[in-house]
Every structure is written in structure tokens, then in C-alpha cells.
C-alpha positions in Angstrom: 0.0 0.0 0.0 1.3 3.4 -0.9 2.4 5.6 2.1 0.2 8.7 2.6 1.7 12.0 1.6 3.5 13.9 4.4 2.2 17.3 5.5 4.3 19.9 7.1 3.4 23.3 8.7 5.3 26.5 8.3 4.5 28.9 11.2 5.4 32.4 10.2 6.1 35.7 12.0 7.7 38.9 10.9 11.2 38.6 12.4 13.7 40.0 14.8 17.4 41.0 15.0 19.9 38.5 16.3 21.1 40.8 19.1 20.2 44.3 20.6 23.2 45.9 18.9 23.7 48.5 16.2 25.0 46.1 13.6 22.5 43.3 14.2 19.6 45.8 14.1 21.1 47.4 11.1 21.1 44.1 9.2 17.6 43.4 10.2 16.3 46.8 9.2 18.1 46.7 5.9 16.2 43.5 5.0 12.9 44.6 6.4 12.8 48.2 5.1 14.4 47.2 1.8 11.4 45.1 1.0 9.4 47.0 -1.7 6.1 45.5 -0.3 6.9 47.1 3.0 8.1 50.5 1.7 6.8 51.0 -1.9 8.6 54.2 -2.6 10.5 54.0 -6.0 13.8 52.2 -5.4 15.9 55.0 -6.9 14.5 57.4 -4.3 14.1 55.1 -1.3 17.4 53.1 -1.3 19.7 56.1 -1.1 17.6 57.4 1.8 17.6 54.0 3.5 21.3 53.3 3.2 22.5 56.8 3.4 20.5 58.1 6.3 18.1 55.7 8.1 20.5 52.7 8.5 23.1 55.0 10.0 20.8 56.6 12.5 17.8 54.5 13.4 19.6 51.3 14.5 21.1 53.1 17.6 17.6 54.0 19.0 16.0 50.7 18.0 18.9 48.7 19.5 18.5 50.6 22.8 14.7 49.9 22.8 15.5 46.2 22.2 17.8 46.2 25.2 15.0 47.2 27.4 13.1 44.0 26.7 15.8 41.5 25.6 15.7 38.1 27.4 18.2 35.3 28.1 16.6 33.5 25.1 17.0 36.4 22.7 14.3 38.7 21.6 10.8 38.3 23.1 9.3 37.6 19.6 11.7 34.8 18.9 11.3 33.2 22.3 7.5 33.5 22.2 7.3 32.2 18.6 9.5 29.1 19.5 7.2 28.4 22.5 4.2 28.7 20.1 5.8 26.3 17.7 6.5 23.7 20.4 2.9 24.1 21.9 1.3 23.7 18.5 3.3 20.6 17.6 2.4 19.0 20.9 -1.3 19.8 20.5 -1.4 18.3 17.0 0.4 15.2 18.2 -2.1 14.9 21.1 -5.1 15.4 18.8 -4.0 13.2 15.9 -1.5 10.8 17.4 0.7 11.7 14.4 4.1 13.5 14.2 3.2 16.5 12.1 6.3 18.7 11.6 5.8 22.3 12.6 8.7 24.6 11.6 9.2 28.2 12.5 10.2 30.8 9.9 10.7 34.5 10.0 10.1 36.8 7.0 13.2 38.8 8.0 16.1 37.6 10.1 16.5 34.1 11.5 15.2 31.5 11.4 14.9 32.4 7.7 12.4 31.1 5.2 15.3 29.5 3.4 16.3 27.5 6.4 12.8 26.6 7.4 11.7 25.4 4.0 15.0 23.6 3.6 14.3 21.8 6.8 10.9 20.8 5.6 12.3 19.6 2.3 14.7 17.3 4.1 11.7 15.9 5.9 10.3 14.9 2.4 7.3 17.1 2.8 4.8 16.8 0.0 2.1 19.1 1.3 2.7 22.5 3.0 0.4 24.5 5.2 1.5 28.0 5.8 0.2 29.9 8.9 1.4 33.5 9.1 0.5 34.8 12.6 -0.9 38.0 11.2 -4.6 38.0 12.1 -5.4 41.0 9.9 -4.3 40.8 6.2 -1.9 43.4 4.7 0.2 43.3 1.7 3.1 44.4 3.9 2.9 41.2 5.9 1.0 38.4 4.2 1.7 39.2 0.6 5.4 39.6 1.1 5.4 36.4 3.1 3.8 34.3 0.4 5.8 36.0 -2.4 9.1 35.0 -0.7 7.9 31.4 0.0 7.0 31.0 -3.7 10.4 32.3 -4.8 12.1 29.7 -2.6 9.9 26.8 -3.6 10.3 27.7 -7.3 14.0 26.7 -6.9 13.2 23.3 -5.3 13.4 20.2 -7.5 10.1 18.8 -6.2 8.2 21.6 -4.3 5.3 20.6 -2.1 1.7 21.4 -2.8 0.8 24.5 -0.7 -2.2 25.9 1.1 -2.1 29.4 2.7 -4.0 30.9 5.6 -4.2 34.6 4.6 -5.9 36.0 7.7 -8.2 35.2 10.6 -9.3 38.6 11.8 -12.9 37.5 12.4 -12.5 33.8 13.2 -14.6 32.8 16.2 -11.7 31.0 17.9 -9.5 34.0 17.6 -12.1 36.4 18.9 -13.0 34.0 21.7 -9.3 33.8 22.8 -8.9 37.6 22.8 -12.2 37.9 24.8 -11.1 35.4 27.4 -7.7 36.9 27.8 -9.2 40.4 28.6 -11.9 38.9 30.8 -9.3 36.9 32.8 -7.1 40.0 33.2 -10.0 42.1 34.5 -11.1 39.3 36.9 -7.6 38.9 38.4 -6.0 42.4 38.1 -9.0 44.7 38.0 -10.4 46.8 35.2 -9.1 50.3 34.2 -11.4 53.2 33.2 -10.8 52.7 29.5 -9.8 50.0 27.0 -7.5 50.9 24.1 -7.1 48.5 21.3 -3.8 49.3 19.5 -2.9 47.9 16.1 0.3 48.4 14.1 -0.2 51.3 11.8 0.2 51.6 8.0 0.5 54.6 5.7 -2.9 55.8 4.7 -2.1 55.6 1.0 -1.7 51.8 1.3 -5.3 51.6 2.3 -6.3 53.9 -0.5 -4.5 51.5 -2.9 -6.6 48.6 -1.8 -5.0 47.1 1.3 -7.9 45.7 3.5 -5.9 46.0 6.7 -7.8 48.9 8.3 -11.2 47.4 7.6 -10.2 44.1 9.1 -8.8 45.8 12.2 -12.2 47.6 12.6 -14.0 44.3 12.2 -11.8 42.6 14.9 -12.4 45.5 17.3 -16.2 45.5 16.7 -16.5 41.8 17.3 -14.3 41.9 20.4 -16.2 44.9 21.9 -19.5 43.0 21.3 -18.2 39.9 23.0 -17.0 41.9 26.0 -20.3 43.7 26.2 -18.7 47.1 25.9 -20.4 50.5 25.2 -18.9 52.7 22.5 -17.5 55.0 25.2 -15.6 52.2 26.9 -13.0 51.7 24.3 -11.0 53.2 21.5 -9.2 51.8 18.4 -5.8 53.3 17.6 -2.7 52.6 15.6 0.9 52.6 16.7 4.5 52.4 15.4 4.2 55.3 12.9 7.5 56.1 11.2 8.4 59.2 9.1 6.4 62.2 8.2 3.8 60.6 6.0 0.3 60.3 7.3 -0.5 56.9 8.7 -3.8 55.3 9.9 -5.3 57.4 12.7 -5.9 57.9 15.5 -2.3 57.4 16.7 -1.9 55.5 19.9 0.4 58.0 21.6 -1.9 60.9 20.7 -5.0 59.0 21.9 -3.3 58.3 25.3 -2.5 62.0 25.6 -6.1 62.9 24.8 -7.4 60.4 27.3 -5.1 61.8 30.0 -6.1 65.4 29.4 -9.8 64.4 29.5 -9.3 63.1 33.0 -9.0 59.3 32.3 -6.9 58.1 35.2 -6.3 54.5 34.1 -6.2 52.7 30.8 -5.8 49.1 29.7 -4.1 48.5 26.4 -4.4 45.3 24.3 -2.8 44.8 20.9 -5.0 42.3 19.0 -2.9 42.3 15.9 0.2 40.9 17.6 0.0 37.2 18.1 3.1 37.2 20.3 4.6 39.8 22.6 7.5 41.6 21.0 9.3 45.0 20.9 6.1 46.8 19.8 4.1 45.5 22.7 6.6 45.2 25.6 8.7 48.3 24.9 6.6 50.6 22.7 3.3 50.1 24.6 4.1 48.9 28.1 7.1 51.2 28.6 7.3 54.1 26.2 3.6 54.8 25.8 3.0 54.3 29.5 5.5 57.1 30.0 3.8 59.3 27.4 0.4 58.7 29.1 1.8 59.6 32.5 3.6 62.7 31.3 0.3 63.9 29.8 -1.4 63.7 33.2 -2.7 60.1 33.1 -2.2 57.5 35.8 -1.6 53.8 35.3 -1.3 52.2 31.9 -1.7 48.4 32.1 -0.7 46.3 29.1 -2.7 43.1 28.6 -0.4 40.5 27.2 -0.6 39.1 23.7 -2.2 35.7 23.3 1.3 34.0 23.1 0.9 30.4 24.2 -2.4 30.6 25.9 -4.1 27.1 25.3 -7.1 28.7 23.6 -4.7 30.5 21.2 -2.9 27.3 20.3 -6.2 25.6 19.8 -7.2 28.4 17.5 -4.1 27.8 15.4 -4.8 24.1 15.3 -8.4 24.8 14.2 -7.3 27.1 11.4 -4.9 24.5 10.2 -7.5 21.7 10.2 -10.0 23.9 8.4 -7.6 24.8 5.6 -6.0 21.4 5.5 -9.2 19.8 4.1 -8.2 16.4 5.1 -4.4 16.7 4.7 -3.7 16.4 8.4 -5.9 13.3 8.7 -4.0 11.6 5.9 -0.5 12.4 7.2 1.7 9.3 7.6 2.0 8.2 11.2 5.7 7.7 11.0 8.0 10.3 12.4 9.8 12.5 10.0 13.1 11.1 8.7 16.1 12.7 10.3 17.8 15.3 8.2 21.1 14.1 6.7 
């Protein structure tokens, strides 16, 4: 009897520098900001600015920010992503009784897509499920992810069949996990006067050019507010991480916090639904820098509610997404363990 085709899973996140140093951050930013799907300014204009100015200035500040949250295991994003990979693989084994390879790949930095897809190739994968941990779709995240994967697979002698999970901004399991995480925080730590839902920002012209990201952020927020039973005055949607002078999606998170403080709001909870794992943008930008901005504007305590990370309901959400998109692949995966790479 012919052995069933092997299925592998590529778990994807954005990426991180190898160390909180100028040169490591510079390498990372060069790759990230050099991607034309991230910054779509014409190359002949953008690249001289990037290499002549930005990469000589910005890495100093970014490296200092990373040092504020760096861990013994490296960057928080890498450590949390590795934990998610291990938890997902364990759950799939528990549910199916089969060794289904789950490999982590970062769009920028390490572990690279080249390394991750090479590892899966050595496992003789014939079917590939790609799960980017970006709940809301954007060309700056999902499209560049799939484009790079396709480029690598095109060079393989026998590339696997591929299925892609493009977003899950309104998936019931995702909304349920977010709701539970906020509810549990409020039950154990108390509830602040206001809830701020902060998403990563994008230049407004990207939305005008057809990127659905803003609409999906609004849908996520509306569903979450409904599940939490919130009134319109209880919460605010905002966007963080603006860079440069160009207008980005508004309202900006830092400006919203300043406004709340000046209006007499003495405490605020902040959750970042677009980040599947805690990282620089949540642990440093929100929990430290924006907390300082809020306090300086006259506010009181800013409490950051952690990302979903390895919450069991979050890992179950990932598994459910994979099963829904696998359409039988995971059930027909061979029961044997993957062959050891040579």
C-alpha cells in the first residue's frame, strides 16, 4: 500500500534582529525596510535614503529599545514564537497521534524562510500548510510572506503542494481567545477606566491603494467589543508604530493616550489584538514608552494586557485554522516520524 503524503506546517512571524546591537539591528532593518512591499517608494528614491541616512541613524535607537526587553533566550518575539511552535506541535500530536512537523520561519532575520523550507524539504514534505501569525491581512505582511515562499519553492526540484492561511481577523476561535484573555485579566487584576485597542499602523495611502488591513482591524475590534459587552464610550481603536512624516492610519496610539489623560481618564488598559506574540512593539513601545507618554500627559496607570502568546485557547485556535484549511491533509498524514535530516 502506498504511504500517505507527508504534510508539514510553516509557522510564520515577521522577524527580529539576532542581538540588541547597532550592527545586528542594522542588518535586520536593511532587510525589512528594503522590501518593496513594506516600503513602496520607488527604489531609486528610497534606497539612497535607507542606506545613506536611516540605516546609519535608526539602529542606535532601535537597539536601545530592544535592550529594554531583551531576554536570556534572545528577543521576546523569537522566544514566544518558539514556544508557540512547540505548543502547536504538541497539540497536533495529542489530537491526531501523528508527528506533524511544525517549523518556524521569520520573514526577516532568523530562522529564515530558506532555512525553514530547507528543513521541511529534508523531511520529504509533499504538502505544505503556511500559517502566518498576522490576524489581519496586509500586503506588507501576508503578501510579502507568500511571495518570498513562492520564490524559494520555485527553486526546489520537487516543491510541495501548498495551502495558505491569509488572515483570521474574524475567526470565532481568535475572537474568543482575545475575549477570554481580557476577561481573565479584568477578573484577576481589575479593570481600568478605558480599554485601548492598539494595532500596528500603515501609511494611509496603502489603504487607498486597496490594502484591506484597516477594515479588518475595525471588524476585529467591533467583534471583540460586542463579545466583551462594551459600550462605545468604553473603548478606542488606535494605531501605533508610525515612522516618518507621511500620514498613517489614525488615531495614533500615543496621541490617543495623551487625549485620554487630558480628558481626565486616570487609568487605561491596552491590548494589541494584531500581535499574536509579545515583541518589541508591545513590551517596549506600549508597556514602557507609551506608558511614560500617558503619565507625562497627566494620566495615571497604563496596564498592558499580554498578547495571546501560548495561551491554550490561542494554540487551539491555530490548530483549528490548520484543520479547516487542510481539508483532510492532516488526517492523511503518515503516522511515522519525519526522517532525520542528513
